[in-house]
N, C-alpha and C positions, 0 to 999 in steps of 0.2 A: 306656662300659660301666659298668654299677651293681653289678657283683660287687665285693665288698670286695678290695683288692690291697694289697700290700706299699707303704706309703707310701715317697717319696723320702728319702733318708739323712737329710738335714738335719731333716726333720720327723718321723721316726722317732726319731732322737736326743732330739728335744724330749717325743715321746710318751712314750718308753719311762721318762722318770721325773722327776722335778723338777728344774727347771731352776734357774738363775740366782738368787743371793743378793747383791742389790746395796743401797748405802746405807750411813748412818754406822753402824747398830748392829753389834755383833759377830756373825759366823757361827757357827751351832750346830755343836759338835764333830762331829757325825755327818754333816754337810754337808761338800763340799769347801771348802777353803779359797782365797779368792782366784781362784775360776776356776769352771769349769763341770762338774757331777759328771755328764758324760754316760754315763758307763759303769756307772752304778749299777744294780744288778740289783734285784729285788723284795725288799724288807725286811720283817721282822716285827716288829711290836710288842713290849711287854713280855709275859711268860709270862701273866700274869692276864688280859690282854686277848685275847691269842691263844687262851686255853683256853676263852674265852666263845664266840668264832667257831667254835671245833672241836667244840662241844658239840652231840649229836644234837637235832633239833628235836621239839618237842612234837607228836603227830599231831593233825591236824585231824579233825573230826566231821562225818558226815552221818546224820542221824536219819530213819527212815522217817515215814509220815503218822501212822501208829497209836501211835508213840512206843513200841514194845516192841523196837525193834532199831536199831543205830547202825553205822556203817562207821568205822573207825577207819583213817584215811589217813595212813601214814607217808611222809615226804619225805627225800630225800637230803639230804647237806649243800650246800654252795655248789658250784656248777659250777666246774671249772677254766678258767684262761684259754685253754687249748688248746681246750675246747670252744666259748668265746665267739669263738675266731679262725676258727672254720668259715666259709665263703664264704656271703656272703648277698647277696640282691637286695634293693635299696631301692626300692620302686616304688609311686607313687601314694599315700604315706602308711603302706604296708605294708612290713614287713620278713619277706622270705620265704627259707627254706633251700631252695637248690635240688636238695639231695640227696634231700630227704624231701617235698617240695612242701607244707610246712608251715609253720607261722609260725615264725621263729627266735626266740632267746631265751625259748622257752617254760619254764616251770616244771612238774615232773613229780611224781606220786607213784610210790614205789618199792614199796610193799607195801600190802595191803588186809586188815585183820582184821574180823571180825564180833562184835559184843558184845551180848548181851542186856541190856536195861535192867534188867529185873527179875531179880535174881540174879546179875548180874554175869558170866555165863559168857562166856568169850573163846575164839574159834575162828580158826584161820589158814584164809583162803581157798585152796583148792587149785588147782593147775594153772596158775598165774600165770606169765607168759613170765619167762625168766631176764634178768637185768638189766633190770628191768620200768621203762619210763617211760611211766607211764599218766596221761591227761588226759581230761576231759570225763566224769566219772563221775556216772551218770545211772541214777536208780531207773525201772524200766518202770511204767505207770500201775497195775497190779495189784501192784507191789512184790514179784514174784516172781523178778525178774531185776534185775540192773544192767548197762548198758552202759558201754564205754570204749574209748578207743584207745590203742594202743601203738605208740611211735616207735622203729623200727629206723634203720639204717644208711642203708638205700636208700628209705625210705618209712613209711607209717602203715598200721598194721593196724586193724581194728575186731574187739572181744572182747566177749563177754558172760560174766556168770557166773550160774548157777542158784542162789539163795539156800537153797533147801531141801537141795540135795545139797552145797552150799559149794563147788562145782567150777566153775572157770573154762575157758572154750574160745575157741580163734580162730575168728572168722566169714568173715574175709576175708584174703586177701593184702596187701600193703603198697600198696594203691592209693588209700587214702583222699585226698581234696582238702582240705586245711586251710590253703589260703593266705589265705582271707579270714577277717576276724573273725567270731566266733561259732562254736557247735558245729557239726561237719561232719555231725551225725546228728540224728534225732529220732524218736521212738516214735510208732506208730500207737494209737489208743485200745484196740485188742484185746491189746496186750502181745506180739503174735505176729510183728511186723514192724517194721523200722525203714527210715525214708527217708534214704538215704546221698548224700553228694556223693562222687563218684569222679573222679579224675584222667581226662580223655578220652583212651581207648586211641589214638585216631586222630589225635592232635595232631601226631605227628612229632617230629623231633628238636629239641631246644633250639637257638633261633636263636643265630647267630654273628655278632659285630659285623664290619660291613664293614671292609676295610682303609682304604678312602677313602670319606667321606661321600658321600651322593647329592647333597647340597646343604646349604644352611644351616638352622639351625633358628631358625623365626620365630614370633613372637607379635604380635598387633596387637589394637589396640582403636579403633573409628572412633566416637568421639564419646560412648560410654557410659558411665555412672558406674559402675566395678565396683570398688569398694574391696575390698581383700583382706587379711586378717591373714597374719602369717608361719607357714609350714608347713615341715615337714622332709620330706625323702624323696620329693619329687615327680618325677614324670616329666619328663625333661629334653630328649629327642628321640626318633625314630623307633625306634630300637632297644629304647629303654625300653618303647614302645608294644608292640613285637612280643613282649618277656619278659612284659610283664603279660598279654597274650593267652595265651601259652604256659602260664604257671602257674595263670591262673584259669580256663581253659577246664574245663569240669565237664559230667559225664554223672550225672544223677540215677538211682538205682537203689532198688528194694525189697530189702531182704534180709531173710529170714525168719530165725526162731531156729535152724532147722536148717541154714541156709548158703545156700539157694536164694536166686539173685539174678535180677532182672528190671529192665530197662531202662524207665525213665520219661520220655518225651519225648525231644527231639533235645538234643543238647550246646550249651552257651552259657556265657556268663560269668554265672554264678548268684550273685547277691549274697546272697539268702536264700531259704529254704523252710519253710513252716510247715503242718504237717497239721492239717485240720480235726478237730474233735472227735469227728466220727463216723467218720473215717479215710477218707471218700470224696472228698476234694478235697486240693488242695495249693495254696496261696497261694506264688507264685513271683516272686521279683523278679530281672531280668536286667539288667545293665550293658549299655549301648549306646555306640556311638560319636557324635559326636566326643569324645575324651578331652581332659583339660586339664593344662597345665603349671602352673596356677597353685592348683589347689585338689586335695585328697585325692580318692581314688576314691568316697567317699561322697556327694560333689557331682557325680559323673558322670551323664549321663542314664540313665536306667532304665526299664524297662517293670514294669508289676504285673499279672500274670494270675492267673486260677483256672484250674487244670488238672483233670482227672479223674485218677483213679488210675491210669490207664493212659498219662497223659501228654498227652492232647489238651486244645487250649485251649478251656475251656468260655466264659470272660468276659474280655475285656480291659478292666481297670478304668482304667488311665491309662499315658500315656505322658509322663513328667516329663523336661524338658530340663535341659541343662546348667546347675548353679546357680552360676554365677560373680558373680551380681549381688546375693547376698543382702546387705543392708545389715550394717554391722559392728556395729549397735547391740545389745545384749543383749535377749533374746526376739526377734530378728529370726529368721525361718524362711523356707523356699524357698516361692514360690508354688505354688499348687494343693495337691491332696490330699496327706496325709503319714500316716504311722505307720498302715498297715494291718494288721489283726489279726483273728483269730478269737475271737468271744464264746466263754468257756469253758463257758458254761451252756446252750448250744445246739448243736443237731448241725452246723450249718454255716450261721453269719450271721457276716458281716464288721463291722468297725466301723473308722473312721478319721475323721481331722479335715482342715478345710480352712481357711486362713486368710481372714479377711473384710477384711484391712488390707493384703492384697497381701503379707503378710510382713513389712511395715515397722512396727517398733514405735514409731517416731516418729511416725506418723499418729494422730490422735484418732479414735477411733470407738468407738461404744456396744458392739458386738460383737468381739471379736478372733477367735475361732473358732467353727465349728459342727461339732458330732460326729454323723457320720451312721451308719445301719446299712443292710445290704442281706443278705437271707437267699437262700439256694439256692430256685430255679434261677438266681437272680442276674439275672432279666429284667425285674424291676419296678422301679419308682422308688426310689432311696435315701429312708429315713425319717430325719427329724432326731430324735436323742437328746436333745442339749442344745445350749445356746450358752453362750459364757463371756465375764465380763467381762475377765480377765487371759489369759495365754497357757495354752493347753491342755497339761496333763503327763500325760495318761493316765487311763485308767478301771480301777478295781478293781471286779470283778465278784461278785456273790453269784448265788444262783438268782433270777433275775426281780427282780435289784437291781444299780444302779450307782452307784458312787461317783465322781463326775467331778472330776478334781484339776486346778487350774490356779495359776499364779503369775505375779507381776509383779515383775522385778527393780528398776525404780525406786524402787520404794515398799517392797521387800522384804516384799510381802504374798502370803499363798496363801488358796485358798478350796477347801472341798471340798463338794459337793453331791451331795444323794440324789436320784436319779431311778428311778421306776418305768417300766421301758422300753415297758411296756403304756398308761402316762399321762404320756408325757414333759413335756407342757406343766405339770405339777405338781411341778416341781423345787424341792427345799427345801435351803437352806443350812445345813448341818450346823456348818461350822467356817470362819471367817475371821479371820485373825490375822496378825502378824507372824512370818515363820520364822527370823527372828534371835532370837526370844524364847524361850530354852531353858526358863525358869521355867514357862511356860504351854504347853508342848509337849504335846497329848494323846497324841501316839504314831503307830505305824502299825498296821495291822489284822493279826489271826491269820487265817490262811487254813487250809483243809481241802481235802481231794481229793472231787470229786464222782463221778458214776458214769462220767464220761468219763476220770477221770484227772487231771482239769486241777484247778488250785488256785483256789478261790473263797472268798469270805469267810465265815469261821465265825460262825453266828447260834445264838442259843437255839430251842427248840423253835417258838416262837410267831413267829420272825423280827424281834422288836422290839429286840433286842441285837445288837450287835458287840462284838469283844474287841480290846483295843488293848494293845501293848507301847510304852513310853515310856522316855525316857533319864532322866526324872525330875529334871530340873535343880532346884536349889534353892541358897539362900545358903549351905547346909553342904556343898555338894558335890551330885554326881550320887546320885539314890537310884531306881534303875528300878523302874518299877511295871508290874503287869497291871491292866487295868481293864475294867470292864463298860459299854459307852457305849450309852446309850438313844437310839434314832433318833427317838424322838417329843420327848423333853425335852431331847435334847441335853447331858444330864449324864452324867458319869462315875461309877462307884462303884467305888472301887479294891478290889479283891480281894488283892492282894499287894503289898507295897512293901519294898523292900532296907531292911534295918536296920544299923546301927553295931554290931559294928565289921567288917561285911562289905560288899563291893560285889557284888550278887547280881542278874544279869538274868535275866528270863524268857525261855525260848528257845521253847517251844510248849506247848500245851494237850494232853495224853494223853487225858484223859477228863473231858469238861465236866460230866457228870452226878455224877462222884465227885470234882470239883475237884482233879484230879491234874495237876500241871505240870512240865515239865522246867525247870531253871535252870541258869546258869553261874556257879558261886560262887567267890569269891576274897577274899582280904583282904591287908593289907600283908606278912604273913608266909606266907600259904597261897597255893601254885599254883592258877591256874584249875582248876577241876575240875566234872564234870556230876553233879546230883543230881536226883532225883525229890521233889518237895515236894506231901504230902497237905495242902490248905488246910482239908479237912473234919476231918481227925483230928489236924492240925498235926503231922504227921510228916516228917522229913527221911531220906532215903537216899542215900547216896553211891553214885554208878555207876562213875565213873572214878578212877582214883589216879595221875594224872600227878604224876611228882616235880617237885620245884624244878627247872627248866632249867638255872638259873646259879646254883650254890651260892656262886659268888664274891661275889655280892651279898647273901647272907643276913646280916641284921644292919644292913645300910646303913640310915641315918636318913632319913626322910622328913617333910616338913611342908608342907602347903598354906599358902601366905602369902597374904594380902589387904592391899592397901594403895591409895593414892590418888595420881593425877598431879596436877599443880599445877593444872591445870583442872577438878579436882573428878571426873574419871572414874575410877571404880573397877577395880583392876586386881587380878590373881592370877598366882600361878605356884607351882611345885612346886620347893622345896629339898630336894636330896640332900646329905647328909653322910656322910664315911666312918665305917665301924662302930665305930671305935676313938676317935672324937671325942669330946670331953667339954666342958660347960660350962666356959667359963674357959680353955681351951686357947688357944694363940696363932692369931691371924685366919689362914684359910686363902686360898690362891689359889683362883680361882673361874673357871669356864667357863659362860657364859650363852647360853642357845640359844633361838631363837625363829623365828617366822614372821608377819608382819603379816597382819591381815586387815581388810577394810573393813567400816564398820557405817553405817546411817543413823540410829541412836538413839544416844545416850551411855549410856542405862540398860541396854540389852541389850548394848553393848560392855563393860560392866563386870560381867556377870553370872560367876558361878563356872562353869567348864566341865569340870571334871574332879572326881575324888571322892579323898579323904584315904585311902581303905580300898581302892583299887586295888591289884593286884600290882604290884611294881616289875619290870616287863619290859622287854628291851633287844633292839633290831633292830641290823643292821650299821651304820645310818646314825646310831644314837643317840648322844647325848652323855655317856650314864651311863657309858661305860668309864672315864672319869677319876675317878670316885668311888673306883675301885680304886687310883689312884694318887696319893691324897693330896688331891684337890682337891674342893671344893663345886662340886656342879653346880645350876644354876637353868636349870630345863626348863620348856617349855610357857609361858614367859615373855609375858605380855599385851602385845601391841604394836598396839592399836586404833587405825584411821585412821577418825576419824569427820567424816560431813558431814551434818548435820541440816538438814532442810527443803531449799531450793534449793542448799544448798551442796553442792560436791563434796568427798569425802574427800581427793582428792589436792592440792587447792588449799593444804593446809597439811601435806602428807605430811611433810617433813623436821622442822617443828616439833614435830609429835605424836611421831615416832619418837624424837627425842632426849628429850623429856618422858618419855615411857614408860620409856627406858633410865636416864634419872637416876633417876626414882622407884623401879626396882627395886633400883638399886645402893644407894640411901639406907637402904631397908628391910633389906638384908642387912648392910650396914655397920653400921646402926643397932643390929642385934642382936648385934653383936661377933663375928659368926663369919666375916668376910670380910675381907681387906685390900685397901682401896680401890686401892692401887697396882698390884695384881696379879690384874686382871680381864681375861679375854678374852671376846670375842663372836664367835658363829658361826652360821650357818644354810645350809641348802640350799636351791636354787632362789630362790624370793623371798625367804627367809631370807638367801641370800648377797647378793642387790642389798640387802637390809636392813644386813647387816653393813658393806659397802662405803660406804653412805650415812651410818652412824653414825661411821666412822672418818674420813669426809671433813668432817663437820660438828659434831664434838665432840671433845675429848680426854678422855674418860671409861675409855679402855680402854687397856690395855698392848699388845694384839694382837688380830688378827680371823683367823677361818678362813672362806673363801666358797668352798662348793661348788656347782659347775653353775649359776651366775647369769649374768643378763644386766645389763649395766652402761650401757649406752647405748641410751637409749629411741628414739632417731632410727632404729635398726634394727628397731623395732617399731612403725613409724608409725600403724599404723591400730588402735590400742588393744593393751593389755596387762593381764593379770590383771584386776581389775575397773573397769580405765578405758575407757571406750567412747567419748570423744573422740579425734579424730585428731591427729596432730602439728599440722596445720594449723589446728585449731580451738583448739589450747591449747599453742603452741610454748613458751611460758614454763613450763608444767608439766613438759613432756617435758625440757626443758633442766634444771631444778631438781632433777628427781627423777632425773636421771642422774648417779651418782657418775663416770662418765668426765670429765664438764664440771668436777669437782671434783679431779681427779687431782693437780693442784699443791697440794692443801691435805692430801693423806694423808700424814701423819709417823708413822703407827703402823704397825708391820710386819703385812704381811697376806699370808697365804698363800692362793694361789687353785688349787683342783683342779677338773678338769672331766674328764668322759667324753669321748674322742675321737670316738665314734659317738653323741652325744646326739642324741636323737629328738623332743625337747620342743619345742614351737612357742615361739619367741622365744628359747631359749637355746641358740643356735647356738655351737660351740666358738669362732667368731671374737669372739664377745664377751669371753671370757677372755684371748684373744691380744691384742686391741687394748687392753683395759684394762691389762694387763701392761706392754706396750709404753709406754702413756701414764705408768705409775707409774714404770718404769724411767727414761723420759726425764726425769722430774722429781727423780730420785735416791732414790725411796723403797725402803724394805726391803720386799722382795716376792720370792716364789717362786711359780713357776707349774708345775704337775704335770699332764700329761695322762695319762690311763689308756687304754692301748690296748683297742680294741674295746668300751669300756664305753658304755653309753647314759645316759640321764639319772640313772637310780638305778643304782648299782654292784652287779653279782651276782658275777663272778669271786672266788674265794677268795684269788688272788695279789694281785688289784686291792684287794679289801677291807682285808686284811692290810697292804698297803703305804699304804693311805689312812690307816690307823690310827697307822702308824709315821710318817708325815708329820706327823700332827696332833700325836703325842705329843711328837716332837722340836721342834715350833714352840712348844707349851705350855711345856715344860720350858725351852727356851732364853729366851722372850721374857715369861714370866709367872712360872712357879715360881721360876726363877732370876735372874728380873730383877734387874739392878744399878740401884738407884734413886740418882741423885746428888743 
C-alpha cells in the first residue's frame, strides 16, 4: 500500500530526530551524552534565527499585459508538520493527497489584493473563501477576470474573480482533479468559459488493498537495452496501478463564468488538455496502459488527439508507446513525435517536433529534429517549419514569425533561428553561442498578448525588432538590461541597463511608444520593489513599498570576492560579515556554503554570476542565518568542475573541488577576517555530496554539514547530475567520486540531515543511512537526523526550526568553540 503510514518503532525513533554522536570529539552539551537522544522533541534555534522564520513573507506579484494593474499575492507562513503528515499516495512519480485528489505538499496563496500601477491605489479582493488556499491564479485572455482553485478539506474548488467589481465567487464544488502536473483548468479565448479537469463521478470507491496478494510482482526484460536513471515514487504493484487509475480518472468539462457546466468527451486518464486559440478545438493527451514500474508517468504510453469542443475525436495525431528505452545520454528523447502545442498566432494550427536520430543523442546525424505544423481541419499533410542542428527546445511565436530554439549539452551550445512560416526554407540563424557564457547572453524575448489572448513576441510596428531582457553578466557583476534586437542586423541596442548602486531588472514593457517599463529594483540596503521607469522622460516612480522582510539582517556587511584557483581558473563568492564587525577585529569562525557546477570552458566557469548590489535575502535553507550569530558566511562559493575539449569534468572532480575550496579559504584568511582553524563547509543535495567529498579528501575544515545528499554513486549507476556515463563505462570515476568509498578517511565531524520522504531522483534516504553507518563503523564523529514527512526540500515549520537548531548546535560545538590542540 502506498499511503503514508506510521513507520516501525525503531525507524520512527531514528526519524524523529537526530541520532548518535560517535567518535573521539566531545559531544555537544545540547545533545545526549554517551548515548542516543531518541526522545528529543522538536527544538528551536536562537531567537534571532527563529524570528526570521516567523516573519511574514513578502507578497509575490502578477502584472497584467497592459501594465496598469497588479495582483499582490499574499502567502501564509510555513505549514505545520501536522499538515505534512496528512496521508499521501506516491504513484508513478506523483504525490497525491487522497482527501483532495490534488497534489500533496502544494504551496498556496492566502489572499489577493489589487494594486493600480499608476497612483498605487490598493484594494482588497472581496468574497474570497475563509482560510483560503489558492493556486493557479490565472488572468483571463481579456484580463477582466482571474481564475484560481481553492483547496478545502475534501477536495478542490474552482473560483473566479471579476476585476471591475473586485468580487470573487465560487464556480464549482470541490470536484476539480489536480492529481497530475500542470494547471487543472485553462481559459478559452472568449474569456467566457474554462476547460476544467474534474474527478470522474463514476469512478467508484477508492480501491482497498487485498489481504493476500493475487500473485508475485514481476518485471522482465528479454535482451533489450533499457538503461534507466533512478526515480522515486514509482508504481510497485497491481494495487498501485489501481490507485493510479482511481486518482487520475478525469472528466473534462466546459465551465462558464456563470457556473454552467457541460461534459466534454468520455472520462479517461487525461495527461494534458490545451484549447486552440479560436476556442473550437482541444488538444488532448491521455495516458494508456501498460504502465511501468521503472519510469514515472510522463514516460507511460499516451495518445494525442484533437477533439472538437463537444468532445468528438477530430484527429488522432499519435499513439506513443511506453518510453522505457530512452538512452541515458543528455539530449536523448523518446522516439516519434513530441511536444505538441497550438500556434498562438493562428486560430487552430498545431506544431510539434520529431527526432531524426531515433532520440539517441550519441548518433551522428546532420539533422536532430524536424518541426512540423498542421492546421485545421487536420486532414492535410504536415508542413515542415524547421530542421535543427541541435536538440529542439521549443518555438517562440510572433505574428507570422517563429524563433526556433535548440541546444546541445555536450558542447553547451545553443542556437536561435528566425523562420517565416510562409517561407520556412529561408531560416536565418540569429544567435549561436555557448549558453554557459553569461557575459554575452542576449536575454529572453518580451511578449505581449494578441487578439486570441495568447502570448506572442513583442515587435515594433515594422516588425524589424524584438525586445530582450538579459541578466547582463559582466566582470563587475550582473547588470540586467533591456535591449532592442534587430532581426536583420542581429545587433542589440541597449535601451536600459542597471546602474550601481542598484540591481534593477526589467520586468515588462508597459508602453513601447512612450518607452515606459516596469522594473524590480533593489540594493544592498533596499528591499526589492516594483517601479515604473519612463525612459523618455527619465523618470522613476515607485509602485510597491514592501518593507525589509528580515530586519535582523539590516547592516550586515557584504562583499563580492574574486580570486583564482591554482590552475588559473577565476572564482568568485559572496562574503557576509556581522553588522558590528570592524576591520582589525579578531578573525571570525566561518561557514562556507556551495553547490558545484560543471563547465566545458574554464573562462566561462570563472565568470561573475551575481551582483554586489543585490539585496541580502534569506530562505529557510540559506546559510546566512549564522551571520546573526557571529559567523562570517561565504555563500555562492564557486566550485566549478571543468572539462575542456574531450575531457570530462568529473575525471578530476576531487582535485578541482579541493583546489576551489583551498582558494576560497586562502582568500578570506588572507583578508584577516576568518580564522583558518574554525571553518565549516556545508551544502544541500549536490552540495552535500561536495561537503562529504571535501571532508574525505582534505583537512581544510573543522566540521561539515550535509543535507539531503547522495554519497554512493553505485546507487545511481546510469548517471547523475551532469555525468552521463554509466558506472560500467567509468567505474573508477564512480568509485572516486563517492565519499562512501572513503568513509574511513573522514576524520572531521559531519552532520547528516535528510528528509525521510525525499522524492528527488538519486538522493534516496538510504544514501544517508548507509553513509552514516560507514562513518560510524570507522569511528567518525557524526550525527544523522531524519526529518519526518519532509521531501528533498524542507517545508514544515517544526522541521525547519529543528534543522536550524541542529546546524547551530553543531557549528557552535565543532567550529565556534572548537578546542584546537
